[in-house]
Every structure is written in structure tokens, then in C-alpha cells.
N, C-alpha and C positions, 0 to 999 in steps of 0.2 A: 302135281300138274295139269294142267285140261292141254286139248291138244290143240297145237297153231296148224292153221292150215294157208298153204301157199296157193292164192289163188289166183292162174293164167287165163289165160278168154276161153272161154270154152272147157278145160282140163283142171285137179286138184290134186296137187302132191303134198305129201308130211311135209313140211320144213322143217327135219331136225336140229339142222346146225346154227335154227335159227330160237330155236327150243329156250335155252339158259338164254339171252342178250333176252327176248322180247318177255322171261317172265320177271323180267329184275324194274321189265318197262311197268309188267302189271305192280308190283309192289309195288311205284313210284321213289325209287330207286335209280341213282346213271350210271346205270352200269351199260357200257355202249361198249361193245364192240368190232366197230366197223366192218370186218370183213367177215359181217356173218348180219348186217343189216343194210350195208348200202342199196341202196337203188332200190329201195316199198317205199311202201304209202301205208302208213297205218292207222288203223278207227275203229276206238274200243269199242262192241256192243254192249248190250246192258248180260247180251250171257254172256258173257268174258270171254268168247274169240276175237280173236286180231288178228283183219284181212290185210296181207301185203297183196300191192298191185301191181303186177310187171306185165310188156308184154309175148304174147305165146314167144317161145322159144324155139327158133331155125330148128327143122327136122330133124339137119344132116350131125348133132351138133345133141350127144343125148343126155340131155339134164346139163347142160350146160350154152355160152356163147359161140360161133364160130366168126372169127377173124375175118371181115373183107375178099381182101388177096392173098394172104397165104395161106388162106382155109383152118391154119391151125382153129384148134377148139381148147378154152379156157373155159373157168367157172362162172358158172351165173352170177356169182357174187362178187367178178372183178373185174365185171362193165362199169363204170358209169361209177368208179368207187375211188376217182384221180390220181391212180394211178394208173402210168398204163403199163398194159399184163399181152398187147395185140404185136408180135414186131412192127407193123404196119398204124396203131395208132386207133386200129376201126374204132377200141373199147370208150373214149373217151374223144368221138367227138361234137356234133352239136345237136344231133338226134338221140344225149341223152336224155334232151329237153322234153323231149316226148319218150321216148323208153320209159322213162322209170318215173313217179310223184314221190318227192323226198317230205320224210314226216318233218315238222315241225320245229324236232328241236334240231335240227340237224340245219348244217350251212352249204347251200347253194352253186356249185362254182357257175360262174356264168356259163357256158356250157352243159348246165342244166345236168352235171355229178354232184352225190353229198358228198359230203366230211363234214364230221365230228365241230361241231360251233365252236367250241373252242381254240380250234386247229388255226379259225383268222385271224390275221397279221401276229401270229406265233411270230415270224419270220424266215421262214418254212416251207419252200414251195409244196403245197398240198392239194390243192387242186392242179390240171395237166397242166393247164391255161397257168399260173399263179394267181388270177382273180379271185385269192384270199387274200391277194398282202395287197389288192392292185388299190385299196378304199381308203388307207390307214391313214392316223390323220400325219402321221412323217413315214418317214422308208424302214423299211428293214433297219441295214447300217444302219441312221441314227440311231433306232431303237436299244441297239441291240452296248455302241456306243456309251449309251448315254443310262442305262442300264446299268452296266460294267459299275459308274461313280457309287451306287446306294450297293445298301445291305440288301441280305435277303427280307430280312421284314423293313423295309423300306419301299417308298414312293417319287422314283424319281419326278423332280417334275418338268415338262416340256419343253419350256425354256431356261438356261443358266441351266449354274447345277445344281439346283434344291434338292433336297433329300426328304420328302418325310414321312412318319410314320403308316406301315398298311392302315390301323386304324383311324386311321384321321382322311380316310380314301373316299371316298364316297360316302360319306356322315351327313352332307346339305350342309357347309361348311368347308367356303374353300381356304387351305389353306394353305395352296400355291400363290404366289404371288401372280401366276400370270390365271391361273385359278383352272389351269386344267387337271386338278386332284374331280370336281364334279362339273366335268362335262359328258356327255352323252354316251361319246368312245368311250370316254372310258371307265363307264359307268352300268353301260345298258348287259353288262352280261352278270349283274353284281347280284350275289343269293339275299336276298333280301326275310327274313324271321317271318313269319306271321302275325306278329303282337306288333312288326314296323307298317311306317306309310313308307308304299311308293313313291319319291317323285317323280316326274316325268321324263326327265331323262339318266333315271334306272336309283339313284340315291336310297337308301333306310333314314327316315329319320324316326323322330318321337310318333307313338303309334295317335297319338288323340296330334297329331300335330293338324289335320285338315282341320282348316276352319276354328285356329282359336289366337286369328289375332297379331300372328309370329309370321318373319318370315323361319322358317325353318330348311325349306329348300333351297339351295343358291337357287333357283331360279321362279322363287315362291309362286310354283305350280300350287305347290299343298294350300293357298289363298287361293283362288283364281276361279270361279264360277260358285262365290258362296252367297248366300243371303244378307242379305243385310240383316243385321242383330233388329227386333223390333222395338222405335220409343217409347221409352217409360211414360206414360203418363201424367201433363203439368199441370199444376195447379192455375187457377187465371188469376193473372195479379191486377191490381189495381193500375189505371190506366193514370200514370203519372207526365207531370210538365214537362216535355221536349228541352234536352238543355244541345246547347252549340255546340257538336263536337269541335277539340284545338282544330291550326289548321298546319298541316303535319307539306315537308317537299318529299315525295314519293323519288328520291335518288335517280340521278339514272345510270341504269344499266348495273350493279351495286350486287350481294348475294342476298339470299333468304335466307336467317337464319332455320340450323335446324336443333331438333329435338333434343333436350339434354338428354345426357350418359344416364341411364341404371346408372346409381350407386356414385351420380357422381354428378357437376356440374358445369358451365363454363358460362364464363363474364366477360361486357366488351372490355379490349383495354381502356383505362382512359376514361368511363361512364359510368356515373351508378344510376344511371337512365334505369327505364321497367322494358327494357325489350325484350319482347317472347319469342321462343318457334313462332317464323312461318314468315314474320316481320322484312321487310329489308334493309339492308345496311346500304352505305356507301363502300366504294371500294376504298381500300386502304383502311381498313376497320379490321381487325386482329379480334378474335378469342382464344382464352386463358380457358382453357380450361384443366379441371381436378378430380378428386377421389377423393371417396369415403375413408375414413380409416380403417385399413383392411384389405385394402383394392389399390390396389398401381394401370395408369395406364398404358394402354396400349400401344401407346411407340415411345420414340424417346423423347421427341419436342411436345412439350404441350399446347407449344400457339397452331392456328391457321387463321390467312388474313382472305379473307376478300380481293382479288386483282381480279382484271377485266375478264377474265374469262374464266371468271367463277374461283368459289373456295377451293388451296390448294393442297386437297388432300381428300381424302374421306375421314371426315370426325373420328377422334378413337375413342374408345368404346373402354368400363373400370370394369380390367379383371380382379379375377379372387386372387388373396394371395394362396398358397397354404404358408401353417406357422413356422416356424422362423431355426434353421435348425444351427449346433454351435460345435465348432469344436472343443474334446475336453479331454483330459490329457491321456486320455484311452486312445481315443476318437480322432481322425480328422475327416474332413466333409469336403466336398468339392461339389456345385451344384452349377446346371450347363440349360440352356439351350439348346434344343433343338438337335442335345447331345454332345453339341461339338462346340459352342462358344461357352467360356463360361459367366457363370452371373451368380450376385452378392447370392445366396443363399437366404436372406429377407424380403430375396425378392423373384419368391418361386411360384411362377401360376401352373394353371392348367395343361401337362403333356409337359413342361421340366422336369430334370432329373438327382439326383444325388447322390453320388456315388461317393459309399463310405471305405477308409483305411482307419484297421486300425495301429497302434503306436508297433513301436518296435519289441516282438517280449510279447507281443497280446494278439488274439485272433480271435473270431468270428463265433460268436456262444455253441449260434446250431450249423453253422461255416455255409449258410444257402447264399442267396445272390446275392452281393450289395449294393448295389443300387432301386435307388428307390423311384417313384412317379408320384408328382402334385397330380392330385384329380382334380376335377372343375368343379364338385363344392367344394377344395376347395382342403383339403385334405391329405397327406400320404397314404402313398398305398396301401404301405404297412411299416409296425413301430422303426424303427432307427436300430438298427442293429448293438448286441451288446456286446464291449469285449469283452475277453476277460484273461487273467497271464495263459501263457501259453501252460504248458504242464509235459513232468516225463521223457522231456528231448537228453538224449546222451551229449547232446552238443559236439565235442570236441570227438575221441575215434574207444574204440574201444578195448585199447587195454586192460593185458589183465595183471590178494590183501592181507594184511591179518597175521596171524604165524604162516608164516612161511608165504604170504602171499606175493603180490607185487602193486608197485607204486602203482599210484592214479596215475595220469597225464592231466596235467592241469586244465580244469575246465569244465572238468566233462564230471555228471552226476550233478549239478548247480542246485538240491535238494537236500547235498547234505549237511547238513545245522554239526556245528556242539554246543556240547552243556558243562560248561563249567562251574563249575560248584566254590564256591569262596575258605579257602582254607590255609590256618595258618598266615593268614594277610597279606594272602595274595590269591587270583584267577588257578586256579587246572583243570584242565580237560579229564572230564570223570566219564562219560558217556556221548554216544556217537545221538543225532534226530533226526526229526524230517520234514522240513521247510512244503505246510500244507498248504499255507498260505499268506499273507502280506502281516500275518496277525498272528500265526497259530501255526506252532511245533509239536509233530507229537516224539512222542519219546518211552520207552519205559519207566510204566510205575518207582522200581523200583533205584530206579537214578537220582528221584528228587526224594526220598522219603526214605524213615531210619529203620533199623535193623525189626519192631515192631509194625512197621506200616504207614506212620505218620507222617504227615508229609513234613520237610521242615520250609522254612521263612524263604518265599520268594525273595529277595533280600539279597539270599545270597545265593542266589542264582541265575548267569547269563549267560545266552546263548549267541554263539557267529553264525556268519553266512557267507557264501563268497572266499572258505580258506581250505589250502593244505595243509598249510605247516603244524601242526601240535597246538604250541604256544601264544596266548591269551593274547592281542594289539601282536602279533611278528610285524615288524615290519616287514619281509619283505609278503604279506599280505596286504599288496595290496591296494587290492577293491575291496577287501572285507568287510562288512557289516558287524557290529559288535550292538547289543539293547540287553535290558537290565529287562526284567521278570513281571508284568503289574501282577498277575493272576496265575495258581496251578490250579490246574482241574484232574486231580486222582480219580480212580473210575473206586468207588464206594468199596467195591467188595475187596481190594488190593489187602491183604493184611500180611504180606509178603511169606518166611516158608512157613509160618503156621496153616497159610492156607493153599502152599504149595506154589507158590507165583500165579496165578491162577487171574486175569484181570490184572494181567503186568503192562499197564497202560494206562498213558498222561498224557496231556495236553500244557501248552507252555505260551498262554496270553504274552507278547511283546508288548514292552511301552511303549516302542518305535516302531512305526511300522517299514517295514522291509523292504528296501527299494528294487525293483528286480532289473537287472544285469543280466551281462554276458553267463558270470559266474554264477549268481542269486534266481534259484525260478522252483517254483514249484515242483513236487512230484505228482502223478496222477494217479487219482484215489475213486472218480465217478464211476457211480453203478460198478462198485466191487464186489458187490454180495453176488451175483451175476457172470465174474467171470471166472468159469472157474481155474483150477491150474492141476496140470497131467500130471500123473506119475511120469520123476524123470527129466521134466523142464529143469530148465538152470536159468536159475536166481541169481543174482549179485545183490552184495553185504561188501559196504565201502567200512572203514571208520580206521583210529589211530589207533589202537589198544595192543596187546604186550607179544610183537614180531615173533621173538619165541617161548617156550615155554619156560618159563623160570624168568626173562629174560624185563626187559623194559619196554616202554611205551613207544609207537611209531613217532619220529617227529613225522615222516612226512605223511598223508594221506591214503588211506592202501583199499583192494578194493578184495575181493575171493568169487569167485566161481562155483555156486555148490550149487545140487539136482536136490526138484524136491521128494517125498517119498512119504507112503503112503503107513499108517501106525505100526500096521501089520506086522510092517521093515522093520518101521526102528523099536518096536517089542523086542527086537529077535538079535538089531546091533545093539540096541543100548542096555548097559548093565540094567535087571528083573527090578528091583528098590526103587535104581534114577525112572526110568520107564515108569513105573505101577504108580510114585508119588509125586512127579508132576511135566506127567502126559496127559494133563486134561484136559476143560470141553473148550478150548478157548484157544489149545498148543497145538503145531505140526512141525516139525520135523525135518532137516533137512543138511545136506553135508556129507561128505566122502568116508568113506570109509578104510583107515589103513594107508593111508594119503600124507598120512604129515601135518595137514592144512585145516586152521577152523578154527571158528574167533573167538575170543579171551578176552580178559579185563583190558577192561577199554572201551568194547567196542558195543556194552550194553546198551540200547535203544535203539543200536541203532535201525533203516529199513532194510528192508527184507524187497529189493523188488525184483518183478519180470516185467518183459516184454508181453506187449496183448502185441497180437498177432494181427487183431485188426488196423488199430492202427498204428500201429510199431511205436507207439509210447511204453513208458516203463511205469506201472502200474507197482503202489504199497503195500504186501501182504502179509510180510512181516513187519514184525522187534526183537532183536533181538534179546533173545530172556535170559532163560539156562543151560547150561553146560555144563557136562560131569566134569570131574576131580580125578587128579591124582597125585603123589604126592609134591610132585616139582609144581602143581599146579594146574593149568589146565589140558585137559585129554583131546590132544589132534590127532586121533587115531579116529574122534564118534563123529558122531552129526550134531547138533547144536539141535534146542527147542525155541519157536520163535510164535511170543501170542501172535492169534490169527486177531487179524484186522477187520478183516470182514463180519468179526463174532460181536463186532462189535459201531459196525456199520450204520445203524440211526446215533446213534448218540455224534458219531463225527460227522456227521452230519448238520448236527444242531449244534455243533458247539462251531465249528467250520462260518454255518450263517447266519451265529448269533455277533461275531465279529469279525464278520465280511469289511470291505473297506469301501468309504464310500468314495470316489473319480475327484469329488472336489480334496481328497485330504494329503493330496501328494504327487509331488512330480517325476518323472524316470529319469536315470541316470542316465 
């Protein structure tokens, strides 16, 4: 940085304290440190030297200013900066007018001191004589009271309680009823980018506004001093015989017909005569305004009357409408004018807003702001948010299933699905499953295949969601839903025991759409491949399986907490032959050793879910597949093997996407 020179009369000294400030000026940044520049006049020379002019300091105070009566010395930059530093106030007197010269970008107090320009009319006394608050359009007290009624991103119109968006302030169009958003007092400090045109009073408008024949500035300054266009040469016409013009009576008083609105028109009520803009009409003439399709009038009334003192107000204009927004079974929408007055969502125009709300049991897919704005080009700024079912929420509480497990609190784990098979004339609960969507249930392939891995008929399978009790259509499950199975998708590589239960995964496509409720919600699976499991992470598995080795199925849904284990630990804990045969590429193990708690017969197909710490939701990582056995049945002292859902994630996404539900297909419970 070049050295800055502080030039007093007849002497130069280095001005280190203002290096940083004037460096900011040099790079054209607004970086003003008032304590380092007040009282200087800045001129930027071609050689980048900045000259600062101040009277010669008094000799009694080295590098400072001596107060008149007290004799104390203050810093030379403290004089004429708007704040009193001398006890006698001699540093802030009228002699500041001659003592210093303020740069053009600072505000000059009436007595000559220099302060930041943005401090003018800020409601605070920044000049010692308070002259920075003397020339404001409204008083400081009024300003503070007015501003308190509006949000931080709004401008308060000077009269009344009207608030408008800050984006509408100083844009060339009066949005306040009193026009106070388009005045010199409001806009004179407005910064306009280089590609815009600056109106005389400070507003920023389109860069092509100058002399374009349109009033873009509220004061019409963009159309002043314009050279009229050169008229096009016209071909001479043959003389015609003069005709007598019809004699018309010019109305006494009356009104001049306005221009036809863009994308609309007016008609004289009760008259089909050919009046045109500029003609005079009599008092008590009424105009009826209409707009083309896709536009609406800027005023509620479509009438304008000619009275003795002229037309009743300005003629309405036609505003471009944004596309209509509709409620759906999963989304509710409300539209507002000025973010306050609710309007119909087929009547939204530029500046109006729409707020979306997902229905119960649904949430926004992208979790972004639920408000959309109608732009002046007739389009919404963003598409309507997409509401999807809430997934993976436990719902009630986390009370700790299965062999020696504990009963689940009713309503917990609403994705749990019962898989029923038609055996000996009735449907029997044979396996568990996990609800992935309103049409897709995840389960184990061996739950819906024979001993050779061949799929059984879908007509023999039924699913139930929202269940707490084991039995098919148990009357105590008052909110349960049941559906036949339309299609079963079993992994093509599943061959049961012949292939060591590898690829033990299947999807059941329900005939009916499963309606969302407090006890029926899907489990999460999105982005599952990128959600790793850590050794020791605790998962939850649920089911109606046998509660005691060699016992009988549970009547109520039970849960069990099991830790995730690495393959090395599993190989060490599990019987060698069992681990070597069934711990395949898409399996992992989880469970407790010598705790007499494990999954058992009837729990197969159930989901093993883990809570994701990022969103506190449950994700289905495993499917109950294989357990080791003893003479009594289940080996309740060892971990079980689960199909790793992430190993089949691409297939899962394809299935759920293919059988997704359109919002017009269902209602919400």
C-alpha cells in the first residue's frame, strides 16, 4: 500500500492511523472507520496519493487539538467528528466549518463536523447539534414506532400501517398507498448496480428505461429531455373531396377517456358507440373494465365513474396471474396478498405468496421453505413442494421382544407388517415384514417360497399393517388394515438352503393402497448404502415369533435390542460350520451371546432397524434370515444372521419407484 500523506499547512507527517481506511477507499470498498477519517478532505491523484487537508495543529498539543478553556489535549481525529471530547465542547463548534473539509461521501453537520452518511435520520444523535435528525421526513420517535410494526425484510409506508417488501422499495413503482416508497427521502441513499438506470429521486429501474416511451420511474424522470422520434415519411395521397364532420356537442365539464389497459379494455356502460381514448364524455359516464384470460384487474371494483371533479380514481390495470395452485390429498395450500390477506390461489399475481402445508403423516421431501412467491412474469419462483410419507418415526416410546423379549407399546414401530399365509383353510401369521411404501412390503424370500426357493401363489398371501396382535383380523386391532397381494418379487438368485439362503429378500406388492395413520407408517431406507453401521450399534427387531425355545408364537408384538457385530466376531462366536455356510456376501450378524434372547421361528422376514443419528429416524438395514438351532429349536444364546438390505439397494429403489402411489389414488385416514 502506498504511503498516505497527512498535509497540514506548511508541514507533512505520516498518517498511519488512517492507512487502513484510505486503502479501503482506494479499492472502492465502503469501509469507513469514522475515528480515522473525520475532518479530512480526500482527493485521489493519478499517482494514487491521497491528500488530507486540515488546519495546522496548535503548537501546545503535539499531534492533537487543545481545548479552548480547559487546556486539555485530545486526538486530532477527535475534533469535529460529531462527538464532544472536550469538557467545554470547543472541539464541536461552528469553527468546524473552516477547520476541516468533509469528503463527499460523508454527511456534514450544520456546524461543519463530518459523520458517516448512513447515520443521517437513523433515530440517533450523531451530530453534536443533532442536525443529522433535523431534516428527516418524519420524527425519530415516529420512525421507531412505525418501523416496529413491520418485519425486518419489510418497508413501512409513512402513513397508516401498510408494510411492503424491501424488494418493492425504490423500484420505480409506488407500492405504498401514499407513495412513500418512491420518494427522494427514501431512495436517495439507494445503491443501484451499474446495469440499472437511476431515477432522479434515487430509485433503480431497468437499464433500458431511458426514453423508451414507458414511465419506469415514479417521477417519470426516465422520459424527460428525450428527443422525439423522427416521423417516418408518408406517401402522398390523392386529394379527396371534403366531407362534413358530424356535429357533436362537447359535454360541459366531463372527463377525458383514458388509454385502454394493456391486456384489457374498458367499455362505456350502456353504450356501444365508438368512443376512443382522449375523447371527452359527460358527467355520470361509467366505464366497465375487463382483462384478457390469464390476467385480472388491479382493483376489486371494475367500474370507474365520471363525476364533477373528474374520474373516481386512477383506472385499474391488468395484472398477470400465476398458475392456479390446488390442494391435494397430501398438501394444503393457502395464498396471501402482502403475506397477510388470504386470497384465492387462482388469483395470485406478482408479489403474492403461497404457503404449503403437508397433510398429517406427510412431510416435505426437501425440507425447504414452504413459502413460494408469484413473480411478475406470471410464474411461481419454485415448484410446489412434494410431500412424502413420514418414515422411520417410532411414534410412542422405546420400551424394550421374541424369545424372552418384552411387549411393544401399542403404536410403536408403525412399519411392522404381519405376513399371513393361507394354511388349512385360514390365514396364519408366518413371518414379519416392513412397510416401505403404501404399496410395497419388504420381507425375507424364504417366507413366500417353498423348500426349493420357488415362489408360492400370491393368492395364498395376505399382509396386515397397524397390528399389535398376532391373529388375522383380530377385533382388538381396531386400526389394522389388510390387503391381498397382487404380485411377489423374489430375488432371482434365491435358492433357499441350496444356495445357503443368499439373496433372502422379497417384495410384496399389495392390491390395496395402505392408508397412512398413527399405526401405519413406512420405515426409512433412502440413501441406505451411505449410512454405515458401527460395531456395537444397537438395532431393534420386532415380531410375533416364539417367545420361548420350543414354545409357541407370541400373541402380542414384541421387540428386542441387538448389537451389530463384525464378521470376525460372528465367525468366532457362531458354530464354525454354520458361519461358513450361511454368512454369505449379503449377510451380517447381530445379537447377544449367552443372554437367552434371540429371534426365533415366526420372526423371519422382520426388519432390523437402526436409528440414524443425523435425523433420529429408523432405517431398515437387515431382514431376519437364519438362526442356528438346537434340539429344542432356536439357539437363543447366539446371534442371528440378517440379509443386508444395502446389498440390494438399487433393486429396492426400482421396486418402490415403479409401484409408487399417485396422490389422486387415495385418501388419508
